[in-house]
C-alpha positions as CSV (number, residue, x, y, z in Angstrom):
1,M,10.9,18.3,3.7
2,T,9.1,18.6,7.0
3,D,10.4,17.3,10.3
4,L,9.7,13.7,11.2
5,A,6.1,13.5,12.3
6,S,3.5,10.9,13.0
7,P,0.2,10.9,10.9
8,A,-1.6,10.2,14.3
9,D,-0.8,8.7,17.6
10,P,0.9,5.3,17.7
11,L,-1.5,2.4,17.7
12,P,-1.8,-0.1,20.5
13,H,-0.8,-3.6,19.5
14,I,-3.8,-4.9,17.5
15,R,-4.4,-8.6,18.1
16,S,-7.9,-9.2,16.7
17,A,-10.6,-8.0,14.2
18,A,-12.5,-6.4,17.1
19,E,-9.5,-4.3,18.1
20,F,-8.9,-3.3,14.5
21,A,-12.5,-2.2,14.2
22,S,-12.3,-0.2,17.3
23,D,-9.0,1.6,16.5
24,F,-9.8,2.3,12.8
25,G,-13.5,2.9,13.2
26,V,-14.6,0.7,10.3
27,T,-18.1,-0.6,9.7
28,P,-19.1,-4.2,10.5
29,E,-19.3,-4.9,6.8
30,T,-15.7,-3.8,6.3
31,I,-14.4,-5.8,9.2
32,A,-16.3,-8.8,7.9
33,R,-14.4,-8.5,4.6
34,L,-11.1,-8.2,6.4
35,E,-11.9,-11.3,8.4
36,V,-12.5,-13.2,5.2
37,Y,-9.2,-11.8,3.9
38,A,-7.4,-12.9,7.1
39,A,-8.8,-16.4,6.8
40,T,-7.9,-16.7,3.2
41,L,-4.4,-15.6,3.9
42,R,-4.0,-18.3,6.5
43,H,-5.4,-20.9,4.2
44,W,-3.2,-20.0,1.3
45,Q,-0.1,-19.5,3.4
46,A,0.0,-23.3,3.9
47,R,0.6,-23.7,0.1
48,I,2.6,-20.6,-0.9
49,N,4.7,-18.1,1.0
50,L,2.6,-15.0,1.1
51,V,4.1,-13.4,4.3
52,A,6.9,-14.2,6.6
53,P,5.7,-17.2,8.6
54,S,6.7,-15.6,11.9
55,T,4.2,-12.8,11.2
56,L,1.1,-14.9,10.4
57,D,-0.2,-15.1,14.0
58,D,0.3,-11.3,14.3
59,A,-1.3,-10.5,11.0
60,W,-3.9,-8.0,12.4
61,H,-1.1,-5.7,13.5
62,R,1.8,-6.5,11.3
63,H,-0.1,-6.6,8.0
64,F,-3.7,-5.2,8.3
65,A,-3.1,-2.3,10.7
66,D,0.2,-1.6,9.1
67,S,-1.4,-1.2,5.7
68,A,-4.5,0.6,7.0
69,Q,-2.5,3.4,8.5
70,I,-1.7,4.9,5.1
71,A,-5.4,5.0,3.9
72,S,-5.9,8.3,5.7
73,L,-2.7,9.8,4.2
74,A,-4.2,9.6,0.7
75,P,-6.4,12.4,-0.6
76,A,-10.1,11.7,0.0
77,T,-10.9,12.8,-3.5
78,A,-8.4,10.4,-5.2
79,S,-9.9,8.6,-8.2
80,S,-7.0,6.3,-9.0
81,W,-4.6,4.3,-6.8
82,V,-1.8,2.1,-8.0
83,D,-0.1,-0.3,-5.6
84,L,3.3,-1.5,-6.8
85,G,4.6,-5.0,-5.9
86,S,1.3,-5.9,-4.2
87,G,2.4,-9.3,-3.0
88,A,-0.3,-10.5,-0.6
89,G,-2.1,-7.2,-0.9
90,F,-0.4,-5.1,1.7
91,P,-1.0,-2.3,1.6
92,G,-3.1,-1.9,-1.6
93,L,-5.8,-4.5,-1.1
94,V,-6.4,-3.5,2.5
95,C,-6.8,0.2,1.5
96,A,-9.2,-0.9,-1.3
97,I,-11.4,-2.7,1.3
98,L,-11.3,0.4,3.6
99,R,-12.2,2.8,0.7
100,A,-15.0,0.5,-0.4
101,G,-16.6,1.0,3.1
102,R,-16.7,4.8,2.6
103,A,-19.0,7.0,0.6
104,A,-18.0,8.0,-2.9
105,P,-15.7,8.9,-4.4
106,R,-14.1,5.5,-4.5
107,P,-10.9,5.2,-6.5
108,R,-10.0,2.6,-9.0
109,F,-7.3,0.4,-7.5
110,T,-4.7,-1.3,-9.7
111,L,-2.6,-3.9,-7.9
112,V,0.6,-4.7,-9.8
113,E,2.3,-8.1,-8.9
114,S,4.5,-10.3,-11.0
115,D,4.1,-13.6,-9.2
116,Q,1.3,-15.6,-10.8
117,R,0.4,-17.4,-7.5
118,K,0.1,-14.2,-5.6
119,C,-2.1,-12.7,-8.3
120,A,-4.3,-15.8,-7.9
121,F,-4.5,-15.2,-4.2
122,L,-5.4,-11.5,-4.7
123,R,-8.2,-12.4,-7.1
124,E,-9.5,-15.0,-4.6
125,V,-9.7,-12.4,-1.9
126,V,-11.5,-10.0,-4.2
127,R,-13.9,-12.8,-5.2
128,Q,-14.6,-14.0,-1.6
129,T,-15.2,-10.5,-0.3
130,S,-17.3,-9.4,-3.3
131,L,-15.1,-6.4,-3.3
132,A,-15.5,-5.7,-7.0
133,T,-19.2,-5.0,-6.5
134,L,-18.3,-2.0,-4.5
135,I,-15.1,-0.6,-5.9
136,P,-13.1,-1.2,-9.1
137,V,-10.1,-3.4,-8.5
138,D,-7.7,-4.5,-11.3
139,I,-5.1,-7.2,-10.7
140,L,-2.3,-6.6,-13.1
141,C,0.0,-9.7,-13.1
142,A,3.1,-8.3,-14.7
143,R,6.5,-6.9,-14.0
144,I,6.4,-3.1,-13.3
145,E,9.5,-2.3,-15.2
146,E,8.3,-3.8,-18.5
147,S,7.2,-1.5,-21.2
148,A,4.0,-3.4,-21.8
149,T,3.1,-2.9,-18.2
150,R,3.8,0.8,-18.3
151,A,1.7,1.1,-21.4
152,K,-1.3,-0.1,-19.4
153,L,-0.8,2.4,-16.6
154,T,-1.3,6.1,-16.5
155,S,-0.5,8.7,-13.9
156,A,-2.3,8.0,-10.6
157,D,-3.6,10.1,-7.8
158,V,-2.1,7.7,-5.3
159,I,0.9,5.3,-5.6
160,S,1.8,2.9,-2.7
161,A,4.4,0.3,-2.0
162,R,5.6,-1.7,1.0
163,A,9.1,-3.3,1.2
164,L,9.4,-3.4,-2.6
165,A,12.7,-1.8,-3.3
166,P,15.1,1.0,-2.1
167,L,13.8,4.5,-2.8
168,P,16.1,5.2,-5.8
169,R,14.8,2.1,-7.5
170,L,11.2,2.9,-6.4
171,L,11.4,6.3,-8.1
172,E,12.6,4.7,-11.3
173,L,9.6,2.4,-11.3
174,A,7.1,5.0,-10.1
175,A,8.3,8.1,-12.0
176,P,6.1,7.5,-15.1
177,L,3.0,7.4,-12.8
178,L,3.9,10.5,-10.8
179,G,1.9,13.6,-11.8
180,N,1.9,17.0,-10.3
181,A,-1.0,16.1,-8.0
182,T,0.1,12.5,-7.1
183,T,0.7,11.4,-3.6
184,A,3.1,8.5,-3.3
185,L,3.2,6.5,0.0
186,F,6.2,4.3,0.4
187,M,6.4,2.2,3.5
188,K,10.0,1.8,4.8
189,G,12.0,0.5,7.7
190,R,14.5,2.3,9.9
191,G,16.8,3.3,7.0
192,A,14.2,5.6,5.3
193,E,16.2,8.8,5.8
194,D,19.3,7.2,4.3
195,E,17.3,6.0,1.3
196,V,16.0,9.6,0.8
197,A,19.6,10.9,0.8
198,E,20.6,8.4,-1.7
199,A,17.7,9.1,-4.0
200,Q,18.4,12.8,-3.9
201,R,21.7,12.1,-5.7
202,S,19.7,11.3,-8.8
203,W,16.2,12.7,-8.3
204,Q,14.5,16.0,-7.4
205,F,11.2,15.5,-5.4
206,E,9.2,17.0,-2.6
207,Y,8.6,14.8,0.4
208,D,8.2,14.3,4.1
209,V,8.9,11.4,6.3
210,L,6.2,10.2,8.7
211,A,6.6,7.9,11.7
212,S,4.8,4.6,11.4
213,R,1.8,4.1,13.8
214,T,2.5,0.3,14.1
215,E,6.3,0.0,14.4
216,Q,8.5,2.4,16.3
217,Q,11.5,2.3,13.9
218,A,9.4,2.2,10.6
219,R,8.8,5.2,8.4
220,I,6.5,6.3,5.6
221,I,8.0,8.4,2.9
222,R,5.3,10.6,1.4
223,I,6.2,12.2,-2.0
224,H,4.2,15.1,-3.2
225,G,3.9,15.5,-7.0
226,S,6.3,14.4,-9.7
227,A,9.9,13.3,-9.5
228,V,12.5,14.4,-12.1
229,R,16.0,13.4,-12.8
230,A,18.5,15.6,-11.2
231,E,20.8,17.4,-13.5
232,G,24.5,16.4,-13.6
């Protein structure tokens, strides 16, 4: 483990698409797709609970910037990215849109989500942004822990998850996908270090803990390579 570090300087509070574009340096085409995403999120939120209602008016910071910060932590050469428990697409779908705005290589994204309504929302965002014309995006509507789901997935270059489960449980879910060259990016709150300590009772893995750029107390647990059950 390395000491707690930040992947970059903390971001100012991002309140708009223009501020997002300035701070992340994305193209006009990319920001246009994210604006469609934001509008679709607001429209669907009236029918199904995609995000906490209190965060909807602050979505550019709480959801889009929060997700985008991990895009630069993934290897530039990654060819496959699996997002576990995608929900409304944070962080996986945001990272897919950002990677689609870059030159090749562009990884294949697989978003795994068990809620049928949220899967429908993800497909609608992909459709409205024409994202699939630029980068392969698969929406896998299934429970991660089921054997049929695992049979459809192979080890990935990048695995991400936000607020899905405590780290010991996340490792159980992700272990079959973790290869020697995998980078796992798990977005956590202020209890990240405690989760690591708990996970180390049952698992052996290499990791570091990064400070979030969007929330002072939040952390990103970055796991390098595979995770194996600890002996005893």
